[in-house]
ROZA-279834 format. One record per residue (C-alpha): residue number from 1; z, x, y; chain; residue in one letter. Coordinates in nm, 2 decimals. Last residue first. Layout:
<rs>
[r NUM,[Z,X,Y],A,A] ...
</rs>
This chain:
<rs>
[r 321,[6.87,4.18,3.08],A,S] [r 320,[6.93,3.81,3.13],A,R] [r 319,[6.72,3.64,3.39],A,V] [r 318,[6.80,3.51,3.74],A,H] [r 317,[6.92,3.83,3.89],A,L] [r 316,[6.61,4.02,3.80],A,S] [r 315,[6.40,3.76,3.99],A,L] [r 314,[6.56,3.86,4.32],A,D] [r 313,[6.53,3.58,4.57],A,H] [r 312,[6.43,3.66,4.92],A,A] [r 311,[6.62,3.40,5.13],A,V] [r 310,[6.48,3.28,5.47],A,S] [r 309,[6.12,3.28,5.37],A,R] [r 308,[6.19,3.08,5.05],A,R] [r 307,[6.38,2.82,5.25],A,A] [r 306,[6.10,2.79,5.51],A,E] [r 305,[5.85,2.74,5.23],A,L] [r 304,[6.07,2.48,5.06],A,I] [r 303,[6.11,2.29,5.39],A,R] [r 302,[5.74,2.29,5.45],A,R] [r 301,[5.70,2.18,5.09],A,F] [r 300,[5.90,1.86,5.15],A,H] [r 299,[5.73,1.81,5.49],A,E] [r 298,[5.39,1.75,5.33],A,P] [r 297,[5.50,1.40,5.21],A,D] [r 296,[5.29,1.31,4.90],A,H] [r 295,[4.98,1.09,4.91],A,A] [r 294,[4.93,0.80,4.66],A,H] [r 293,[4.61,0.61,4.62],A,T] [r 292,[4.55,0.29,4.43],A,L] [r 291,[4.22,0.15,4.55],A,E] [r 290,[4.10,0.47,4.69],A,G] [r 289,[3.98,0.59,5.03],A,A] [r 288,[4.00,0.97,5.08],A,R] [r 287,[4.27,1.13,5.29],A,P] [r 286,[4.22,1.41,5.55],A,L] [r 285,[4.55,1.42,5.73],A,Y] [r 284,[4.78,1.35,5.44],A,F] [r 283,[4.57,1.50,5.17],A,D] [r 282,[4.51,1.82,5.36],A,Y] [r 281,[4.88,1.85,5.46],A,L] [r 280,[4.97,1.79,5.10],A,R] [r 279,[4.74,2.06,4.98],A,S] [r 278,[4.87,2.30,5.25],A,L] [r 277,[5.23,2.25,5.17],A,W] [r 276,[5.15,2.28,4.80],A,F] [r 275,[4.98,2.62,4.83],A,R] [r 274,[5.24,2.75,5.08],A,L] [r 273,[5.52,2.68,4.84],A,A] [r 272,[5.35,2.87,4.56],A,A] [r 271,[5.28,3.16,4.80],A,A] [r 270,[5.64,3.17,4.91],A,R] [r 269,[5.77,3.19,4.55],A,L] [r 268,[5.51,3.46,4.49],A,M] [r 267,[5.65,3.67,4.78],A,A] [r 266,[6.00,3.66,4.64],A,P] [r 265,[5.88,3.73,4.28],A,W] [r 264,[5.66,4.04,4.36],A,T] [r 263,[5.90,4.31,4.26],A,A] [r 262,[6.00,4.14,3.93],A,L] [r 261,[5.64,4.08,3.85],A,E] [r 260,[5.54,4.44,3.90],A,E] [r 259,[5.82,4.55,3.67],A,T] [r 258,[5.69,4.31,3.40],A,T] [r 257,[5.84,3.98,3.30],A,F] [r 256,[5.90,3.93,2.93],A,A] [r 255,[5.72,3.64,2.75],A,R] [r 254,[5.90,3.43,2.49],A,I] [r 253,[6.27,3.49,2.58],A,D] [r 252,[6.16,3.55,2.94],A,R] [r 251,[6.05,3.18,2.98],A,Y] [r 250,[6.39,3.05,2.85],A,A] [r 249,[6.57,3.29,3.09],A,D] [r 248,[6.35,3.17,3.38],A,L] [r 247,[6.41,2.80,3.32],A,L] [r 246,[6.78,2.83,3.28],A,A] [r 245,[6.82,3.08,3.56],A,A] [r 244,[6.63,2.85,3.79],A,A] [r 243,[6.85,2.55,3.70],A,L] [r 242,[7.16,2.75,3.78],A,S] [r 241,[7.02,2.90,4.10],A,L] [r 240,[6.92,2.57,4.26],A,D] [r 239,[6.67,2.71,4.51],A,L] [r 238,[6.70,2.57,4.86],A,A] [r 237,[6.44,2.31,4.98],A,G] [r 236,[6.69,2.08,5.15],A,D] [r 235,[6.66,1.83,4.86],A,K] [r 234,[6.76,2.09,4.61],A,A] [r 233,[6.50,2.29,4.40],A,V] [r 232,[6.48,2.40,4.04],A,C] [r 231,[6.20,2.18,3.89],A,W] [r 230,[5.96,2.19,4.18],A,D] [r 229,[5.97,2.54,4.32],A,N] [r 228,[6.04,2.67,3.97],A,V] [r 227,[5.71,2.54,3.84],A,T] [r 226,[5.50,2.68,4.12],A,V] [r 225,[5.68,3.01,4.09],A,A] [r 224,[5.61,3.03,3.71],A,V] [r 223,[5.24,2.95,3.77],A,D] [r 222,[5.22,3.22,4.04],A,F] [r 221,[5.38,3.46,3.79],A,L] [r 220,[5.10,3.41,3.54],A,L] [r 219,[4.86,3.56,3.80],A,S] [r 218,[4.55,3.35,3.82],A,D] [r 217,[4.28,3.20,3.60],A,R] [r 216,[4.23,2.83,3.64],A,G] [r 215,[4.41,2.50,3.60],A,A] [r 214,[4.42,2.23,3.87],A,F] [r 213,[4.28,1.96,3.64],A,Y] [r 212,[4.54,2.03,3.37],A,F] [r 211,[4.71,1.69,3.41],A,D] [r 210,[4.96,1.65,3.13],A,I] [r 209,[5.24,1.84,2.96],A,V] [r 208,[5.40,1.68,2.66],A,G] [r 207,[5.67,1.47,2.49],A,G] [r 206,[5.96,1.71,2.57],A,L] [r 205,[6.28,1.60,2.41],A,R] [r 204,[6.59,1.54,2.63],A,P] [r 203,[6.93,1.54,2.46],A,S] [r 202,[7.19,1.45,2.72],A,E] [r 201,[6.94,1.29,2.97],A,V] [r 200,[6.80,1.06,2.70],A,G] [r 199,[6.52,1.04,2.45],A,D] [r 198,[6.15,1.12,2.53],A,Q] [r 197,[6.01,1.33,2.81],A,W] [r 196,[5.67,1.36,2.98],A,L] [r 195,[5.57,1.64,3.21],A,V] [r 194,[5.32,1.61,3.50],A,N] [r 193,[5.55,1.41,3.73],A,D] [r 192,[5.81,1.69,3.72],A,R] [r 191,[5.55,1.94,3.85],A,F] [r 190,[5.34,2.18,3.63],A,M] [r 189,[5.06,2.20,3.88],A,D] [r 188,[4.88,2.54,3.84],A,G] [r 187,[4.84,2.51,3.46],A,H] [r 186,[4.76,2.88,3.44],A,I] [r 185,[4.49,3.06,3.24],A,P] [r 184,[4.55,3.44,3.24],A,G] [r 183,[4.68,3.72,3.46],A,R] [r 182,[4.94,3.99,3.43],A,P] [r 181,[5.02,4.13,3.78],A,L] [r 180,[4.86,4.46,3.88],A,A] [r 179,[4.61,4.31,4.13],A,A] [r 178,[4.89,4.13,4.32],A,T] [r 177,[4.92,4.34,4.64],A,A] [r 176,[5.06,4.12,4.92],A,Q] [r 175,[4.93,4.18,5.28],A,E] [r 174,[4.72,3.86,5.30],A,D] [r 173,[5.03,3.66,5.19],A,Q] [r 172,[5.21,3.77,5.51],A,F] [r 171,[4.92,3.68,5.73],A,S] [r 170,[4.90,3.34,5.57],A,L] [r 169,[5.27,3.29,5.61],A,E] [r 168,[5.26,3.37,5.99],A,S] [r 167,[4.96,3.15,6.05],A,N] [r 166,[5.13,2.85,5.87],A,L] [r 165,[5.47,2.90,6.05],A,L] [r 164,[5.31,2.94,6.39],A,E] [r 163,[5.09,2.63,6.33],A,R] [r 162,[5.41,2.44,6.23],A,R] [r 161,[5.59,2.54,6.54],A,S] [r 160,[5.30,2.45,6.77],A,A] [r 159,[5.23,2.11,6.63],A,D] [r 158,[4.99,2.06,6.35],A,L] [r 157,[4.67,1.84,6.33],A,F] [r 156,[4.43,2.11,6.45],A,P] [r 155,[4.57,2.35,6.18],A,I] [r 154,[4.46,2.12,5.89],A,V] [r 153,[4.10,2.23,5.84],A,L] [r 152,[4.16,2.60,5.91],A,Q] [r 151,[4.44,2.60,5.66],A,A] [r 150,[4.22,2.46,5.39],A,A] [r 149,[3.99,2.76,5.41],A,A] [r 148,[4.26,3.02,5.39],A,R] [r 147,[4.44,2.83,5.11],A,R] [r 146,[4.11,2.80,4.92],A,W] [r 145,[4.05,3.17,4.93],A,A] [r 144,[4.41,3.25,4.81],A,H] [r 143,[4.40,3.02,4.51],A,G] [r 142,[4.38,2.65,4.48],A,R] [r 141,[4.08,2.64,4.25],A,P] [r 140,[4.24,2.91,4.03],A,N] [r 139,[3.95,3.12,3.91],A,E] [r 138,[3.73,3.00,3.63],A,I] [r 137,[3.68,3.20,3.31],A,D] [r 136,[3.69,3.04,2.96],A,G] [r 135,[3.77,3.28,2.68],A,K] [r 134,[4.11,3.16,2.57],A,F] [r 133,[4.30,3.42,2.36],A,S] [r 132,[4.55,3.49,2.64],A,Q] [r 131,[4.61,3.11,2.68],A,G] [r 130,[4.85,3.10,2.39],A,A] [r 129,[5.09,3.34,2.56],A,V] [r 128,[5.07,3.15,2.89],A,H] [r 127,[5.12,2.81,2.72],A,M] [r 126,[5.42,2.94,2.52],A,E] [r 125,[5.57,3.08,2.84],A,A] [r 124,[5.53,2.74,3.01],A,L] [r 123,[5.68,2.56,2.71],A,T] [r 122,[5.98,2.79,2.71],A,A] [r 121,[6.05,2.75,3.08],A,G] [r 120,[6.00,2.37,3.06],A,I] [r 119,[6.24,2.35,2.77],A,Q] [r 118,[6.51,2.55,2.96],A,R] [r 117,[6.45,2.34,3.27],A,C] [r 116,[6.50,2.01,3.09],A,H] [r 115,[6.83,2.13,2.93],A,G] [r 114,[6.97,2.25,3.27],A,W] [r 113,[6.90,1.90,3.40],A,T] [r 112,[6.60,1.75,3.58],A,P] [r 111,[6.64,1.47,3.84],A,E] [r 110,[6.31,1.27,3.86],A,S] [r 109,[6.22,1.26,3.49],A,V] [r 108,[5.87,1.19,3.37],A,P] [r 107,[5.78,0.95,3.09],A,R] [r 106,[5.75,0.97,2.71],A,G] [r 105,[5.48,0.98,2.45],A,P] [r 104,[5.14,1.15,2.50],A,L] [r 103,[4.81,0.96,2.52],A,C] [r 102,[4.52,1.14,2.36],A,T] [r 101,[4.22,1.22,2.58],A,V] [r 100,[3.91,1.04,2.68],A,L] [r 99,[3.67,1.21,2.93],A,T] [r 98,[3.45,1.11,3.22],A,A] [r 97,[3.20,1.26,3.46],A,P] [r 96,[3.11,0.99,3.71],A,K] [r 95,[2.81,0.75,3.75],A,G] [r 94,[2.99,0.45,3.60],A,N] [r 93,[3.08,0.65,3.29],A,L] [r 92,[2.97,1.00,3.20],A,H] [r 91,[3.07,1.21,2.90],A,G] [r 90,[3.27,1.53,2.84],A,L] [r 89,[3.43,1.65,2.52],A,L] [r 88,[3.10,1.67,2.33],A,K] [r 87,[3.06,1.64,1.95],A,D] [r 86,[2.76,1.40,1.99],A,D] [r 85,[2.98,1.13,1.84],A,R] [r 84,[3.23,1.18,2.12],A,N] [r 83,[3.50,1.45,2.11],A,A] [r 82,[3.85,1.34,2.21],A,I] [r 81,[4.04,1.57,2.44],A,P] [r 80,[4.39,1.67,2.32],A,S] [r 79,[4.67,1.60,2.57],A,P] [r 78,[4.94,1.87,2.58],A,C] [r 77,[5.22,1.98,2.36],A,P] [r 76,[5.12,2.35,2.30],A,V] [r 75,[5.07,2.40,1.93],A,G] [r 74,[4.79,2.65,1.93],A,H] [r 73,[4.52,2.38,1.87],A,R] [r 72,[4.66,2.18,2.17],A,A] [r 71,[4.62,2.49,2.38],A,L] [r 70,[4.26,2.54,2.29],A,H] [r 69,[4.18,2.17,2.34],A,A] [r 68,[4.34,2.17,2.68],A,M] [r 67,[4.15,2.49,2.77],A,L] [r 66,[3.82,2.33,2.65],A,E] [r 65,[3.88,2.03,2.86],A,L] [r 64,[3.97,2.23,3.17],A,Y] [r 63,[3.68,2.48,3.14],A,F] [r 62,[3.42,2.21,3.06],A,H] [r 61,[3.54,2.03,3.36],A,L] [r 60,[3.48,2.32,3.60],A,E] [r 59,[3.12,2.35,3.47],A,A] [r 58,[3.07,1.97,3.49],A,D] [r 57,[3.17,1.97,3.85],A,T] [r 56,[3.50,1.83,3.99],A,L] [r 55,[3.52,1.59,4.28],A,R] [r 54,[3.58,1.23,4.15],A,E] [r 53,[3.65,1.28,3.78],A,F] [r 52,[3.68,0.98,3.57],A,L] [r 51,[3.98,1.00,3.33],A,T] [r 50,[4.05,0.77,3.03],A,L] [r 49,[4.39,0.80,2.87],A,V] [r 48,[4.44,0.69,2.51],A,F] [r 47,[4.64,0.43,2.31],A,R] [r 46,[4.58,0.34,1.95],A,G] [r 45,[4.32,0.26,1.69],A,H] [r 44,[4.24,-0.10,1.78],A,T] [r 43,[4.21,0.02,2.14],A,T] [r 42,[4.44,0.06,2.44],A,T] [r 41,[4.30,0.25,2.73],A,V] [r 40,[4.54,0.37,3.01],A,F] [r 39,[4.32,0.44,3.31],A,Y] [r 38,[4.28,0.73,3.54],A,N] [r 37,[4.06,0.80,3.85],A,T] [r 36,[4.10,1.15,3.98],A,N] [r 35,[4.26,1.35,4.27],A,E] [r 34,[4.55,1.17,4.43],A,I] [r 33,[4.84,1.12,4.19],A,G] [r 32,[4.99,0.80,4.06],A,A] [r 31,[4.86,0.44,4.02],A,A] [r 30,[4.72,0.44,3.67],A,I] [r 29,[4.47,0.16,3.61],A,G] [r 28,[4.51,-0.05,3.30],A,Q] [r 27,[4.26,-0.13,3.03],A,L] [r 26,[4.34,-0.34,2.72],A,D] [r 25,[4.19,-0.42,2.38],A,I] [r 24,[3.91,-0.17,2.35],A,P] [r 23,[3.74,-0.13,2.01],A,S] [r 22,[3.80,0.16,1.77],A,G] [r 21,[3.85,0.52,1.85],A,V] [r 20,[3.55,0.69,1.69],A,G] [r 19,[3.37,0.75,2.02],A,Y] [r 18,[3.02,0.66,2.12],A,N] [r 17,[3.10,0.29,2.10],A,K] [r 16,[3.36,0.36,2.38],A,L] [r 15,[3.08,0.35,2.64],A,W] [r 14,[2.96,0.01,2.52],A,P] [r 13,[3.32,-0.13,2.57],A,T] [r 12,[3.41,0.04,2.90],A,L] [r 11,[3.17,-0.16,3.12],A,E] [r 10,[3.30,-0.49,2.98],A,D] [r 9,[3.66,-0.36,3.01],A,I] [r 8,[3.59,-0.31,3.38],A,S] [r 7,[3.59,0.03,3.55],A,V] [r 6,[3.66,0.08,3.92],A,K] [r 5,[3.62,0.43,4.06],A,T] [r 4,[3.88,0.55,4.31],A,F] [r 3,[4.18,0.45,4.10],A,V] [r 2,[4.45,0.72,4.14],A,S] [r 1,[4.56,1.01,3.93],A,M] 
</rs>
């Protein structure tokens, strides 16, 4: 969510005429994230989010937007794409694919509590259950094949110890059998900065889940591992067992884990940590120019990966029987 493509209110005004959202009043760039251009758009009818896509194809975008629309129809708190007067969710603005979605209330939290984690676990499970009836079919864009390709691009920048860690983990993940795991559409990036909250710390109320542009079909357990590795982690990378239990118990109350998922959990936590270590290495060493760009520190997920390698967590110990 950075500003790579500039849009002025004079350029936005004629584009918005194809939408039934009123006339623009204000336009503000959103300076967070690293993939797409985002603006808050205030009109005479309310507030929306405009996204211009810098890398994604129309085929990929139809998947993401239709998935968001599907989940919103099924009660999942997520942005709902606005159809234009041609009944299309995707348009083009300033030479880029663009969409307008509803703006959800709230803001992210930096230090989640037990209550936050329970709501996240339940929401993630509801999303996975609702996604089973979605017909779109695009594989996880940051899946195993991408991780292998990205590793070859970042290895030249790494010192000997980090190269050894990366190669060792890639070899380990190559050996994992995941074909029997339940699959479906995953969010793929349900980090703290992609979830909005209302009210205070004592009684948090989830406003919604945003940024579905890393979604795709993969094992549902991978999505759970991605989420746990961000919401339930200490600064040294170790897992906070109390927060993890809160999230996983709430998830299991809606969708039970299979025997295969229980067995695969330690390796999946490692796969999720590897995915984000690699993407942060890529963005750190091979950045794109942007007016308001923000790259995350790769070392955070290196520490998480090493912590997951040193302790093989048993999923059955984190959820009630």
